[in-house]
C-alpha angles and dihedrals in degrees: 000000000000116000118245111269116251111260124217108231131177136192120223114185139177146123089268093202084183117351111229142182090273091064091046093047092054090050092051091047089055092048092054100037098046100026094238119186095202141010117202114208114212118191116204109235097201126061103196100171108098090203091069107101100196120101095188110140124237093250091060093046091048092051091050089053090050092051094046096048099039096093093059115074091201091062124081138165119253123231116287109276118244119271090226108085091210090061094054099085119137092242090058092049092048096048092046092055093043089056091048093049109034122181092039134132106230133217134175120213112210142159119253094245092053090044090057089063094050096105088062096052121115110272088354094166093061092045094050093052092050098054144043109225123230107197122203112215119259118243108228092189097056108129116247095242093142141343113283115276109249143160131176086275111037148010131205109279118227108246127235129256099262132165121256117278122010107350127217109237115218140116093297096058108137097015100100103120092207090066128078113283126200103190093172094059096084091050093051091044091052089053091050092050093049091051092050091047090053091050091056094041088064086060091051091251125132114220116211113206145146133187118242111239098237141121126233138227128200094250130113144162087263091062092045092054095046099045104031091111104034099043111038093181090071089066090075086074091077125061115265095251088055091048089054092046092051092049094045093051095037095237122169090012097134109059110196094202107037116184132194113272092253099042112151091221091070111082118240108235 
């Protein structure tokens, strides 16, 4: 009897508050570029940064991830994260999934900013040796609306340069010249990756990484939360089932920093 072939699996984590086409675009880029068989989406239960304005509970965020990822067979939800914040470290998540899916080749999809903090993660050396890291380029032009969302596990991932509305994901994602281009992002991301690799080399650890071939746009979950009510066009940056869910459950209905409809601080998509 032939042994089961080794599957390429990746973890993609975040607060997903809310999930948007940028997250999905990065996932599809990883599927195509690396030939992944499965991407496991892990929502962080705890939002420890007091600067985060959203009060959306984990159950809502998890359901939005389920709705957004349901059409793609290669996407699945990870196990519910622990209720104890101290048990929510990345190493625990990684080991739990490795035990659930043995005989797999493992990857971790992560934004460049979060990747830059990897040497400071809890039991980082063990985590680094267990995964190959797929780094999403950093957008240098992202407006400083708020400090980056981050937890001990994850940070907001810079989204891809996608067309308005529901994008078509294929090898030309991010190459439309009419869209915003951030040509310096790959260079900066390369610098970040090299610095992290050097940090681990001093510990006698080899870091395996590659940069996802994707473009970025100055859009984030922070902008979606803040301007959901005062700029309806921004809603196209989440899949339609997520739009309906947000409206049905009255999420993001109280923007704390409303801006005029034509404010220059809101990016034009």
